[in-house]
Every structure is written in structure tokens, then in C-alpha cells.
All heavy atoms as TSV, in Angstrom:
chain	resi	resn	atom	element	x	y	z
A	1	MET	N	N	62.848	115.192	38.137
A	1	MET	CA	C	63.613	114.048	38.579
A	1	MET	C	C	63.048	113.576	39.915
A	1	MET	O	O	62.859	114.368	40.834
A	1	MET	CB	C	65.083	114.457	38.737
A	1	MET	CG	C	65.955	113.341	39.215
A	1	MET	SD	S	67.701	113.759	39.484
A	1	MET	CE	C	68.105	114.872	38.203
A	2	LYS	N	N	62.782	112.306	40.008
A	2	LYS	CA	C	62.289	111.746	41.263
A	2	LYS	C	C	63.464	111.546	42.216
A	2	LYS	O	O	64.609	111.442	41.791
A	2	LYS	CB	C	61.595	110.415	41.008
A	2	LYS	CG	C	60.332	110.553	40.188
A	2	LYS	CD	C	59.660	109.220	40.018
A	2	LYS	CE	C	58.412	109.377	39.165
A	2	LYS	NZ	N	57.721	108.110	38.984
A	3	ASN	N	N	63.131	111.481	43.507
A	3	ASN	CA	C	64.192	111.266	44.485
A	3	ASN	C	C	63.643	110.603	45.738
A	3	ASN	O	O	62.434	110.533	45.937
A	3	ASN	CB	C	64.891	112.585	44.815
A	3	ASN	CG	C	63.998	113.558	45.542
A	3	ASN	OD1	O	63.650	113.350	46.697
A	3	ASN	ND2	N	63.602	114.622	44.854
A	4	ARG	N	N	64.564	110.143	46.563
A	4	ARG	CA	C	64.219	109.476	47.827
A	4	ARG	C	C	64.582	110.343	49.030
A	4	ARG	O	O	64.726	109.848	50.140
A	4	ARG	CB	C	64.973	108.146	47.916
A	4	ARG	CG	C	64.589	107.157	46.848
A	4	ARG	CD	C	65.336	105.827	47.026
A	4	ARG	NE	N	64.899	104.877	46.033
A	4	ARG	CZ	C	65.530	104.637	44.893
A	4	ARG	NH1	N	66.627	105.299	44.594
A	4	ARG	NH2	N	65.063	103.754	44.038
A	5	LEU	N	N	64.719	111.626	48.798
A	5	LEU	CA	C	65.194	112.529	49.837
A	5	LEU	C	C	64.283	112.545	51.066
A	5	LEU	O	O	64.755	112.417	52.193
A	5	LEU	CB	C	65.354	113.942	49.261
A	5	LEU	CG	C	65.923	114.999	50.193
A	5	LEU	CD1	C	67.273	114.574	50.749
A	5	LEU	CD2	C	66.038	116.325	49.464
A	6	GLU	N	N	62.986	112.681	50.854
A	6	GLU	CA	C	62.056	112.744	51.987
A	6	GLU	C	C	62.107	111.459	52.812
A	6	GLU	O	O	62.157	111.507	54.051
A	6	GLU	CB	C	60.636	113.000	51.497
A	6	GLU	CG	C	59.647	113.186	52.628
A	6	GLU	CD	C	58.256	113.572	52.144
A	6	GLU	OE1	O	57.988	113.504	50.928
A	6	GLU	OE2	O	57.439	113.940	52.994
A	7	ALA	N	N	62.140	110.320	52.157
A	7	ALA	CA	C	62.186	109.038	52.874
A	7	ALA	C	C	63.473	108.909	53.685
A	7	ALA	O	O	63.444	108.468	54.839
A	7	ALA	CB	C	62.057	107.883	51.887
A	8	LEU	N	N	64.596	109.300	53.100
A	8	LEU	CA	C	65.874	109.235	53.819
A	8	LEU	C	C	65.870	110.178	55.017
A	8	LEU	O	O	66.313	109.810	56.107
A	8	LEU	CB	C	67.029	109.601	52.887
A	8	LEU	CG	C	67.431	108.559	51.861
A	8	LEU	CD1	C	68.394	109.160	50.847
A	8	LEU	CD2	C	68.076	107.363	52.544
A	9	ARG	N	N	65.371	111.383	54.793
A	9	ARG	CA	C	65.338	112.373	55.871
A	9	ARG	C	C	64.468	111.885	57.027
A	9	ARG	O	O	64.885	111.924	58.189
A	9	ARG	CB	C	64.807	113.705	55.320
A	9	ARG	CG	C	64.687	114.792	56.367
A	9	ARG	CD	C	64.150	116.077	55.784
A	9	ARG	NE	N	62.815	115.954	55.224
A	9	ARG	CZ	C	61.690	115.884	55.925
A	9	ARG	NH1	N	61.720	115.888	57.244
A	9	ARG	NH2	N	60.513	115.794	55.321
A	10	LYS	N	N	63.283	111.391	56.715
A	10	LYS	CA	C	62.370	110.924	57.760
A	10	LYS	C	C	62.909	109.691	58.473
A	10	LYS	O	O	62.719	109.533	59.682
A	10	LYS	CB	C	60.993	110.658	57.172
A	10	LYS	CG	C	60.252	111.934	56.841
A	10	LYS	CD	C	58.865	111.650	56.298
A	10	LYS	CE	C	58.106	112.960	56.091
A	10	LYS	NZ	N	56.743	112.725	55.582
A	11	ALA	N	N	63.582	108.808	57.741
A	11	ALA	CA	C	64.146	107.600	58.348
A	11	ALA	C	C	65.196	107.952	59.407
A	11	ALA	O	O	65.389	107.205	60.372
A	11	ALA	CB	C	64.756	106.705	57.277
A	12	GLN	N	N	65.850	109.089	59.216
A	12	GLN	CA	C	66.863	109.514	60.189
A	12	GLN	C	C	66.310	110.489	61.221
A	12	GLN	O	O	67.050	110.977	62.073
A	12	GLN	CB	C	68.065	110.127	59.465
A	12	GLN	CG	C	68.818	109.098	58.666
A	12	GLN	CD	C	70.202	109.562	58.258
A	12	GLN	OE1	O	70.675	110.611	58.675
A	12	GLN	NE2	N	70.876	108.768	57.450
A	13	GLY	N	N	65.015	110.785	61.133
A	13	GLY	CA	C	64.389	111.668	62.112
A	13	GLY	C	C	64.857	113.107	62.027
A	13	GLY	O	O	64.939	113.800	63.046
A	14	ILE	N	N	65.150	113.564	60.820
A	14	ILE	CA	C	65.669	114.911	60.609
A	14	ILE	C	C	64.560	115.784	60.024
A	14	ILE	O	O	63.869	115.361	59.091
A	14	ILE	CB	C	66.867	114.875	59.632
A	14	ILE	CG1	C	67.967	113.972	60.173
A	14	ILE	CG2	C	67.398	116.278	59.365
A	14	ILE	CD1	C	69.007	113.610	59.128
A	15	SER	N	N	64.407	116.995	60.530
A	15	SER	CA	C	63.422	117.915	59.973
A	15	SER	C	C	63.972	118.559	58.703
A	15	SER	O	O	65.187	118.550	58.460
A	15	SER	CB	C	63.076	119.013	60.983
A	15	SER	OG	O	64.166	119.904	61.141
A	16	GLN	N	N	63.076	119.126	57.918
A	16	GLN	CA	C	63.516	119.851	56.724
A	16	GLN	C	C	64.452	120.987	57.125
A	16	GLN	O	O	65.453	121.241	56.450
A	16	GLN	CB	C	62.327	120.417	55.954
A	16	GLN	CG	C	61.548	119.395	55.174
A	16	GLN	CD	C	60.433	120.024	54.356
A	16	GLN	OE1	O	60.018	121.154	54.593
A	16	GLN	NE2	N	59.944	119.266	53.387
A	17	GLU	N	N	64.128	121.660	58.212
A	17	GLU	CA	C	64.944	122.787	58.687
A	17	GLU	C	C	66.352	122.326	59.067
A	17	GLU	O	O	67.342	122.976	58.721
A	17	GLU	CB	C	64.263	123.448	59.892
A	17	GLU	CG	C	64.912	124.736	60.330
A	17	GLU	CD	C	64.732	125.872	59.328
A	17	GLU	OE1	O	63.653	126.015	58.756
A	17	GLU	OE2	O	65.712	126.620	59.126
A	18	GLU	N	N	66.456	121.202	59.765
A	18	GLU	CA	C	67.772	120.680	60.162
A	18	GLU	C	C	68.604	120.313	58.941
A	18	GLU	O	O	69.801	120.610	58.884
A	18	GLU	CB	C	67.609	119.461	61.066
A	18	GLU	CG	C	67.059	119.780	62.438
A	18	GLU	CD	C	66.650	118.552	63.229
A	18	GLU	OE1	O	66.083	117.602	62.637
A	18	GLU	OE2	O	66.902	118.543	64.433
A	19	LEU	N	N	67.969	119.658	57.974
A	19	LEU	CA	C	68.687	119.274	56.762
A	19	LEU	C	C	69.115	120.510	55.983
A	19	LEU	O	O	70.247	120.588	55.509
A	19	LEU	CB	C	67.826	118.356	55.891
A	19	LEU	CG	C	68.481	117.845	54.612
A	19	LEU	CD1	C	69.772	117.089	54.897
A	19	LEU	CD2	C	67.503	116.969	53.833
A	20	ALA	N	N	68.223	121.482	55.889
A	20	ALA	CA	C	68.549	122.720	55.181
A	20	ALA	C	C	69.746	123.414	55.815
A	20	ALA	O	O	70.661	123.868	55.106
A	20	ALA	CB	C	67.337	123.646	55.183
A	21	THR	N	N	69.770	123.476	57.125
A	21	THR	CA	C	70.889	124.108	57.829
A	21	THR	C	C	72.193	123.361	57.544
A	21	THR	O	O	73.221	123.978	57.254
A	21	THR	CB	C	70.612	124.155	59.349
A	21	THR	OG1	O	69.436	124.933	59.571
A	21	THR	CG2	C	71.772	124.754	60.110
A	22	ALA	N	N	72.153	122.045	57.612
A	22	ALA	CA	C	73.354	121.236	57.361
A	22	ALA	C	C	73.874	121.413	55.941
A	22	ALA	O	O	75.087	121.380	55.707
A	22	ALA	CB	C	73.057	119.765	57.632
A	23	LEU	N	N	72.956	121.618	54.987
A	23	LEU	CA	C	73.346	121.736	53.575
A	23	LEU	C	C	73.520	123.185	53.127
A	23	LEU	O	O	73.857	123.437	51.971
A	23	LEU	CB	C	72.299	121.054	52.687
A	23	LEU	CG	C	72.120	119.556	52.909
A	23	LEU	CD1	C	70.952	119.041	52.082
A	23	LEU	CD2	C	73.401	118.800	52.575
A	24	GLU	N	N	73.250	124.117	54.045
A	24	GLU	CA	C	73.379	125.555	53.770
A	24	GLU	C	C	72.439	126.010	52.650
A	24	GLU	O	O	72.833	126.733	51.737
A	24	GLU	CB	C	74.831	125.931	53.463
A	24	GLU	CG	C	75.770	125.608	54.599
A	24	GLU	CD	C	77.222	125.888	54.279
A	24	GLU	OE1	O	77.646	125.638	53.129
A	24	GLU	OE2	O	77.925	126.359	55.178
A	25	VAL	N	N	71.180	125.526	52.717
A	25	VAL	CA	C	70.132	125.961	51.794
A	25	VAL	C	C	68.903	126.310	52.631
A	25	VAL	O	O	68.895	126.118	53.842
A	25	VAL	CB	C	69.775	124.865	50.747
A	25	VAL	CG1	C	70.977	124.542	49.864
A	25	VAL	CG2	C	69.246	123.609	51.412
A	26	SER	N	N	67.854	126.800	51.983
A	26	SER	CA	C	66.635	127.136	52.718
A	26	SER	C	C	65.763	125.894	52.912
A	26	SER	O	O	65.890	124.912	52.182
A	26	SER	CB	C	65.843	128.206	51.966
A	26	SER	OG	O	65.294	127.656	50.784
A	27	ARG	N	N	64.868	125.982	53.897
A	27	ARG	CA	C	63.915	124.899	54.114
A	27	ARG	C	C	63.025	124.743	52.890
A	27	ARG	O	O	62.646	123.640	52.522
A	27	ARG	CB	C	63.066	125.172	55.368
A	27	ARG	CG	C	62.147	124.003	55.709
A	27	ARG	CD	C	60.966	124.395	56.555
A	27	ARG	NE	N	60.176	125.484	56.024
A	27	ARG	CZ	C	59.310	125.373	54.993
A	27	ARG	NH1	N	59.128	124.225	54.390
A	27	ARG	NH2	N	58.630	126.416	54.576
A	28	GLN	N	N	62.728	125.854	52.234
A	28	GLN	CA	C	61.900	125.815	51.032
A	28	GLN	C	C	62.584	125.018	49.923
A	28	GLN	O	O	61.912	124.317	49.156
A	28	GLN	CB	C	61.586	127.236	50.546
A	28	GLN	CG	C	60.632	127.985	51.449
A	28	GLN	CD	C	61.306	128.643	52.662
A	28	GLN	OE1	O	62.513	128.547	52.851
A	28	GLN	NE2	N	60.514	129.306	53.487
A	29	THR	N	N	63.899	125.121	49.835
A	29	THR	CA	C	64.648	124.338	48.837
A	29	THR	C	C	64.486	122.853	49.104
A	29	THR	O	O	64.244	122.075	48.178
A	29	THR	CB	C	66.141	124.735	48.842
A	29	THR	OG1	O	66.251	126.109	48.456
A	29	THR	CG2	C	66.954	123.860	47.896
A	30	ILE	N	N	64.589	122.451	50.356
A	30	ILE	CA	C	64.420	121.036	50.713
A	30	ILE	C	C	63.012	120.580	50.355
A	30	ILE	O	O	62.818	119.515	49.753
A	30	ILE	CB	C	64.706	120.790	52.211
A	30	ILE	CG1	C	66.147	121.190	52.564
A	30	ILE	CG2	C	64.436	119.325	52.582
A	30	ILE	CD1	C	67.230	120.467	51.790
A	31	GLY	N	N	62.007	121.378	50.700
A	31	GLY	CA	C	60.623	121.034	50.369
A	31	GLY	C	C	60.415	120.892	48.870
A	31	GLY	O	O	59.761	119.953	48.408
A	32	SER	N	N	60.973	121.810	48.108
A	32	SER	CA	C	60.842	121.757	46.644
A	32	SER	C	C	61.544	120.539	46.060
A	32	SER	O	O	61.040	119.913	45.129
A	32	SER	CB	C	61.402	123.035	46.017
A	32	SER	OG	O	60.598	124.151	46.349
A	33	LEU	N	N	62.699	120.203	46.610
A	33	LEU	CA	C	63.409	118.998	46.160
A	33	LEU	C	C	62.563	117.760	46.429
A	33	LEU	O	O	62.408	116.899	45.563
A	33	LEU	CB	C	64.751	118.863	46.873
A	33	LEU	CG	C	65.874	119.785	46.423
A	33	LEU	CD1	C	67.022	119.731	47.416
A	33	LEU	CD2	C	66.351	119.401	45.038
A	34	GLU	N	N	62.024	117.668	47.642
A	34	GLU	CA	C	61.238	116.493	48.026
A	34	GLU	C	C	59.992	116.332	47.166
A	34	GLU	O	O	59.581	115.207	46.880
A	34	GLU	CB	C	60.862	116.582	49.505
A	34	GLU	CG	C	62.035	116.392	50.433
A	34	GLU	CD	C	61.696	116.447	51.898
A	34	GLU	OE1	O	60.534	116.746	52.249
A	34	GLU	OE2	O	62.590	116.181	52.706
A	35	LYS	N	N	59.393	117.430	46.769
A	35	LYS	CA	C	58.173	117.381	45.956
A	35	LYS	C	C	58.467	117.273	44.461
A	35	LYS	O	O	57.546	117.174	43.660
A	35	LYS	CB	C	57.313	118.633	46.212
A	35	LYS	CG	C	56.870	118.788	47.648
A	35	LYS	CD	C	55.913	117.687	48.066
A	35	LYS	CE	C	55.462	117.897	49.491
A	35	LYS	NZ	N	55.345	116.700	50.259
A	36	GLY	N	N	59.749	117.304	44.097
A	36	GLY	CA	C	60.114	117.170	42.691
A	36	GLY	C	C	59.899	118.431	41.869
A	36	GLY	O	O	59.911	118.389	40.645
A	37	ARG	N	N	59.725	119.571	42.541
A	37	ARG	CA	C	59.521	120.834	41.826
A	37	ARG	C	C	60.847	121.480	41.436
A	37	ARG	O	O	60.872	122.449	40.687
A	37	ARG	CB	C	58.728	121.810	42.688
A	37	ARG	CG	C	57.299	121.384	42.926
A	37	ARG	CD	C	56.502	122.466	43.623
A	37	ARG	NE	N	57.099	122.851	44.887
A	37	ARG	CZ	C	56.575	122.563	46.077
A	37	ARG	NH1	N	55.461	121.882	46.163
A	37	ARG	NH2	N	57.167	122.960	47.176
A	38	TYR	N	N	61.938	120.957	41.971
A	38	TYR	CA	C	63.247	121.565	41.781
A	38	TYR	C	C	64.277	120.452	41.678
A	38	TYR	O	O	64.248	119.502	42.460
A	38	TYR	CB	C	63.537	122.483	42.983
A	38	TYR	CG	C	64.937	123.017	43.086
A	38	TYR	CD1	C	65.392	124.007	42.227
A	38	TYR	CD2	C	65.804	122.547	44.065
A	38	TYR	CE1	C	66.675	124.507	42.339
A	38	TYR	CE2	C	67.086	123.039	44.189
A	38	TYR	CZ	C	67.519	124.026	43.322
A	38	TYR	OH	O	68.793	124.520	43.425
A	39	ASN	N	N	65.155	120.558	40.703
A	39	ASN	CA	C	66.266	119.617	40.575
A	39	ASN	C	C	67.515	120.278	41.139
A	39	ASN	O	O	67.785	121.441	40.841
A	39	ASN	CB	C	66.499	119.231	39.118
A	39	ASN	CG	C	65.399	118.360	38.570
A	39	ASN	OD1	O	64.791	117.585	39.287
A	39	ASN	ND2	N	65.131	118.496	37.289
A	40	PRO	N	N	68.274	119.559	41.936
A	40	PRO	CA	C	69.442	120.175	42.567
A	40	PRO	C	C	70.573	120.410	41.569
A	40	PRO	O	O	70.677	119.724	40.558
A	40	PRO	CB	C	69.864	119.131	43.608
A	40	PRO	CG	C	69.462	117.833	42.979
A	40	PRO	CD	C	68.166	118.137	42.272
A	41	SER	N	N	71.399	121.376	41.905
A	41	SER	CA	C	72.643	121.540	41.156
A	41	SER	C	C	73.497	120.308	41.446
A	41	SER	O	O	73.252	119.572	42.420
A	41	SER	CB	C	73.384	122.800	41.628
A	41	SER	OG	O	73.824	122.620	42.978
A	42	ILE	N	N	74.490	120.075	40.641
A	42	ILE	CA	C	75.364	118.914	40.870
A	42	ILE	C	C	76.076	119.051	42.219
A	42	ILE	O	O	76.236	118.068	42.945
A	42	ILE	CB	C	76.349	118.702	39.690
A	42	ILE	CG1	C	77.039	117.351	39.799
A	42	ILE	CG2	C	77.363	119.812	39.609
A	42	ILE	CD1	C	76.143	116.171	39.563
A	43	LEU	N	N	76.443	120.275	42.584
A	43	LEU	CA	C	77.097	120.501	43.870
A	43	LEU	C	C	76.163	120.143	45.030
A	43	LEU	O	O	76.569	119.448	45.967
A	43	LEU	CB	C	77.540	121.960	43.982
A	43	LEU	CG	C	78.204	122.346	45.298
A	43	LEU	CD1	C	79.460	121.521	45.549
A	43	LEU	CD2	C	78.540	123.828	45.295
A	44	LEU	N	N	74.906	120.579	44.949
A	44	LEU	CA	C	73.950	120.249	46.009
A	44	LEU	C	C	73.659	118.752	46.045
A	44	LEU	O	O	73.548	118.157	47.122
A	44	LEU	CB	C	72.655	121.050	45.834
A	44	LEU	CG	C	71.584	120.839	46.909
A	44	LEU	CD1	C	72.135	121.059	48.312
A	44	LEU	CD2	C	70.391	121.734	46.632
A	45	ALA	N	N	73.569	118.128	44.893
A	45	ALA	CA	C	73.349	116.673	44.847
A	45	ALA	C	C	74.490	115.943	45.549
A	45	ALA	O	O	74.261	114.997	46.307
A	45	ALA	CB	C	73.205	116.205	43.406
A	46	PHE	N	N	75.727	116.380	45.313
A	46	PHE	CA	C	76.873	115.760	45.987
A	46	PHE	C	C	76.820	116.000	47.487
A	46	PHE	O	O	77.107	115.087	48.271
A	46	PHE	CB	C	78.201	116.303	45.427
A	46	PHE	CG	C	78.711	115.523	44.261
A	46	PHE	CD1	C	78.626	116.042	42.972
A	46	PHE	CD2	C	79.293	114.277	44.427
A	46	PHE	CE1	C	79.100	115.328	41.884
A	46	PHE	CE2	C	79.776	113.552	43.348
A	46	PHE	CZ	C	79.670	114.081	42.072
A	47	LYS	N	N	76.445	117.211	47.917
A	47	LYS	CA	C	76.341	117.508	49.354
A	47	LYS	C	C	75.305	116.611	50.018
A	47	LYS	O	O	75.527	116.088	51.112
A	47	LYS	CB	C	75.948	118.974	49.565
A	47	LYS	CG	C	77.049	119.959	49.403
A	47	LYS	CD	C	76.491	121.356	49.655
A	47	LYS	CE	C	77.532	122.305	50.134
A	47	LYS	NZ	N	76.949	123.628	50.454
A	48	ILE	N	N	74.163	116.443	49.346
A	48	ILE	CA	C	73.097	115.594	49.893
A	48	ILE	C	C	73.571	114.152	49.991
A	48	ILE	O	O	73.383	113.489	51.016
A	48	ILE	CB	C	71.825	115.712	49.033
A	48	ILE	CG1	C	71.218	117.114	49.167
A	48	ILE	CG2	C	70.805	114.637	49.416
A	48	ILE	CD1	C	70.152	117.435	48.148
A	49	ALA	N	N	74.205	113.660	48.939
A	49	ALA	CA	C	74.708	112.281	48.937
A	49	ALA	C	C	75.741	112.080	50.042
A	49	ALA	O	O	75.714	111.078	50.760
A	49	ALA	CB	C	75.302	111.949	47.573
A	50	ARG	N	N	76.630	113.032	50.199
A	50	ARG	CA	C	77.657	112.929	51.240
A	50	ARG	C	C	77.019	112.980	52.629
A	50	ARG	O	O	77.402	112.219	53.522
A	50	ARG	CB	C	78.674	114.063	51.078
A	50	ARG	CG	C	79.821	113.953	52.071
A	50	ARG	CD	C	80.942	114.914	51.772
A	50	ARG	NE	N	81.599	114.503	50.530
A	50	ARG	CZ	C	82.129	115.354	49.655
A	50	ARG	NH1	N	82.080	116.639	49.860
A	50	ARG	NH2	N	82.710	114.908	48.569
A	51	TYR	N	N	76.020	113.828	52.804
A	51	TYR	CA	C	75.338	113.946	54.099
A	51	TYR	C	C	74.726	112.616	54.519
A	51	TYR	O	O	74.826	112.212	55.677
A	51	TYR	CB	C	74.261	115.034	54.027
A	51	TYR	CG	C	73.530	115.235	55.321
A	51	TYR	CD1	C	74.026	116.092	56.294
A	51	TYR	CD2	C	72.348	114.547	55.583
A	51	TYR	CE1	C	73.369	116.263	57.498
A	51	TYR	CE2	C	71.682	114.716	56.791
A	51	TYR	CZ	C	72.198	115.568	57.736
A	51	TYR	OH	O	71.538	115.723	58.931
A	52	PHE	N	N	74.080	111.933	53.569
A	52	PHE	CA	C	73.433	110.661	53.874
A	52	PHE	C	C	74.350	109.453	53.664
A	52	PHE	O	O	73.925	108.317	53.827
A	52	PHE	CB	C	72.154	110.498	53.041
A	52	PHE	CG	C	71.039	111.393	53.485
A	52	PHE	CD1	C	70.685	112.512	52.749
A	52	PHE	CD2	C	70.340	111.137	54.656
A	52	PHE	CE1	C	69.663	113.344	53.158
A	52	PHE	CE2	C	69.314	111.967	55.084
A	52	PHE	CZ	C	68.980	113.077	54.336
A	53	ASP	N	N	75.594	109.700	53.283
A	53	ASP	CA	C	76.578	108.639	53.036
A	53	ASP	C	C	76.049	107.637	52.016
A	53	ASP	O	O	76.094	106.421	52.213
A	53	ASP	CB	C	76.950	107.935	54.343
A	53	ASP	CG	C	78.216	107.096	54.199
A	53	ASP	OD1	O	79.057	107.413	53.342
A	53	ASP	OD2	O	78.350	106.096	54.934
A	54	ARG	N	N	75.535	108.178	50.918
A	54	ARG	CA	C	74.990	107.374	49.817
A	54	ARG	C	C	75.549	107.879	48.502
A	54	ARG	O	O	76.037	108.995	48.413
A	54	ARG	CB	C	73.458	107.506	49.746
A	54	ARG	CG	C	72.693	107.125	50.978
A	54	ARG	CD	C	72.487	105.618	51.002
A	54	ARG	NE	N	71.754	105.187	52.169
A	54	ARG	CZ	C	70.510	104.753	52.134
A	54	ARG	NH1	N	69.835	104.693	51.022
A	54	ARG	NH2	N	69.930	104.351	53.246
A	55	ALA	N	N	75.399	107.064	47.474
A	55	ALA	CA	C	75.722	107.502	46.123
A	55	ALA	C	C	74.581	108.384	45.623
A	55	ALA	O	O	73.427	108.204	46.026
A	55	ALA	CB	C	75.890	106.301	45.195
A	56	ILE	N	N	74.902	109.325	44.762
A	56	ILE	CA	C	73.869	110.198	44.199
A	56	ILE	C	C	72.747	109.359	43.585
A	56	ILE	O	O	71.570	109.662	43.744
A	56	ILE	CB	C	74.474	111.160	43.159
A	56	ILE	CG1	C	75.350	112.202	43.867
A	56	ILE	CG2	C	73.387	111.859	42.351
A	56	ILE	CD1	C	76.092	113.121	42.939
A	57	GLU	N	N	73.121	108.282	42.900
A	57	GLU	CA	C	72.135	107.428	42.224
A	57	GLU	C	C	71.201	106.727	43.202
A	57	GLU	O	O	70.133	106.279	42.822
A	57	GLU	CB	C	72.825	106.374	41.352
A	57	GLU	CG	C	73.648	106.953	40.223
A	57	GLU	CD	C	75.087	107.275	40.643
A	57	GLU	OE1	O	75.411	107.262	41.864
A	57	GLU	OE2	O	75.887	107.566	39.751
A	58	ASP	N	N	71.612	106.613	44.471
A	58	ASP	CA	C	70.755	106.009	45.491
A	58	ASP	C	C	69.674	106.982	45.977
A	58	ASP	O	O	68.699	106.560	46.594
A	58	ASP	CB	C	71.583	105.555	46.700
A	58	ASP	CG	C	72.480	104.370	46.384
A	58	ASP	OD1	O	72.230	103.689	45.375
A	58	ASP	OD2	O	73.434	104.144	47.149
A	59	ILE	N	N	69.875	108.260	45.706
A	59	ILE	CA	C	68.942	109.281	46.176
A	59	ILE	C	C	68.103	109.845	45.035
A	59	ILE	O	O	66.893	110.000	45.172
A	59	ILE	CB	C	69.712	110.421	46.878
A	59	ILE	CG1	C	70.509	109.852	48.066
A	59	ILE	CG2	C	68.759	111.521	47.340
A	59	ILE	CD1	C	71.490	110.816	48.675
A	60	PHE	N	N	68.755	110.118	43.926
A	60	PHE	CA	C	68.068	110.739	42.790
A	60	PHE	C	C	67.882	109.717	41.675
A	60	PHE	O	O	68.818	109.031	41.287
A	60	PHE	CB	C	68.857	111.951	42.294
A	60	PHE	CG	C	68.969	113.018	43.340
A	60	PHE	CD1	C	70.076	113.099	44.148
A	60	PHE	CD2	C	67.933	113.920	43.535
A	60	PHE	CE1	C	70.179	114.060	45.136
A	60	PHE	CE2	C	68.019	114.893	44.524
A	60	PHE	CZ	C	69.146	114.965	45.323
A	61	ILE	N	N	66.663	109.653	41.160
A	61	ILE	CA	C	66.309	108.660	40.141
A	61	ILE	C	C	66.167	109.352	38.797
A	61	ILE	O	O	65.256	110.149	38.593
A	61	ILE	CB	C	64.994	107.934	40.501
A	61	ILE	CG1	C	65.144	107.256	41.856
A	61	ILE	CG2	C	64.604	106.931	39.433
A	61	ILE	CD1	C	64.198	107.737	42.890
A	62	TYR	N	N	67.091	109.065	37.906
A	62	TYR	CA	C	67.069	109.674	36.582
A	62	TYR	C	C	66.202	108.836	35.662
A	62	TYR	O	O	66.388	107.627	35.561
A	62	TYR	CB	C	68.478	109.775	36.016
A	62	TYR	CG	C	68.518	110.272	34.599
A	62	TYR	CD1	C	68.246	111.594	34.312
A	62	TYR	CD2	C	68.804	109.413	33.554
A	62	TYR	CE1	C	68.270	112.060	33.002
A	62	TYR	CE2	C	68.818	109.849	32.238
A	62	TYR	CZ	C	68.566	111.178	31.984
A	62	TYR	OH	O	68.573	111.620	30.688
A	63	GLU	N	N	65.248	109.476	35.025
A	63	GLU	CA	C	64.393	108.804	34.046
A	63	GLU	C	C	64.519	109.527	32.727
A	63	GLU	O	O	64.254	110.735	32.641
A	63	GLU	CB	C	62.933	108.819	34.511
A	63	GLU	CG	C	62.709	108.043	35.783
A	63	GLU	CD	C	61.271	108.171	36.277
A	63	GLU	OE1	O	60.615	109.186	35.980
A	63	GLU	OE2	O	60.834	107.250	36.969
A	64	GLU	N	N	64.934	108.807	31.695
A	64	GLU	CA	C	65.050	109.438	30.385
A	64	GLU	C	C	63.677	109.741	29.845
A	64	GLU	O	O	62.730	108.976	30.039
A	64	GLU	CB	C	65.801	108.509	29.426
A	64	GLU	CG	C	67.264	108.395	29.772
A	64	GLU	CD	C	68.068	107.750	28.664
A	64	GLU	OE1	O	67.732	107.972	27.477
A	64	GLU	OE2	O	69.023	107.046	28.993
A	65	GLU	N	N	63.590	110.876	29.170
A	65	GLU	CA	C	62.320	111.248	28.554
A	65	GLU	C	C	62.110	110.403	27.309
A	65	GLU	O	O	63.012	110.219	26.510
A	65	GLU	CB	C	62.339	112.727	28.174
A	65	GLU	CG	C	62.411	113.642	29.359
A	65	GLU	CD	C	62.433	115.107	28.959
A	65	GLU	OE1	O	61.872	115.433	27.891
A	65	GLU	OE2	O	63.028	115.899	29.690
A	66	SER	N	N	60.914	109.869	27.148
A	66	SER	CA	C	60.627	109.098	25.938
A	66	SER	C	C	60.314	110.069	24.798
A	66	SER	O	O	59.696	111.099	24.986
A	66	SER	CB	C	59.443	108.154	26.173
A	66	SER	OG	O	58.370	108.853	26.741
A	67	GLN	N	N	60.787	109.705	23.620
A	67	GLN	CA	C	60.628	110.612	22.471
A	67	GLN	C	C	59.648	110.078	21.489
A	67	GLN	O	O	59.477	108.981	21.226
A	67	GLN	CB	C	61.967	110.822	21.799
A	67	GLN	CG	C	62.944	111.499	22.742
A	67	GLN	CD	C	64.303	111.721	22.066
A	67	GLN	OE1	O	64.528	111.367	20.922
A	67	GLN	NE2	N	65.204	112.326	22.793
């Protein structure tokens, strides 16, 4: 799943470590999310959306798989 997490974080001048601390996850989790190697749990997605005061859909881009 693609996302805008890195762009939002950088726009606010927040380090991966600061965001990780605020969300109670590891810095590695933030890095993996930003690189698209990891999809967040629904709970983490809500925490991220609430942190940035955005809708989940504004941060995470769902693309249906073509069959």
C-alpha cells in the first residue's frame, strides 16, 4: 500500500524517531511504513491519521489488485 507518510512527516519537520515515539512504535516501523515494506494495522493507521489530523484515506492510498 502506498502512503504519504514520509512527505507529511518531513513537511512538519519531524524525525522518524520523534514520530515513532509519539505513536509508540519503533523507528524501524516508521521507516518500513514509509518505504511501503509494511502495512499498518488499522489501529496504527488511525493513530497516524489522528497525529497528523487527517483522514486515513489522505495518508494511505489503497490500490485494488488487478486480476
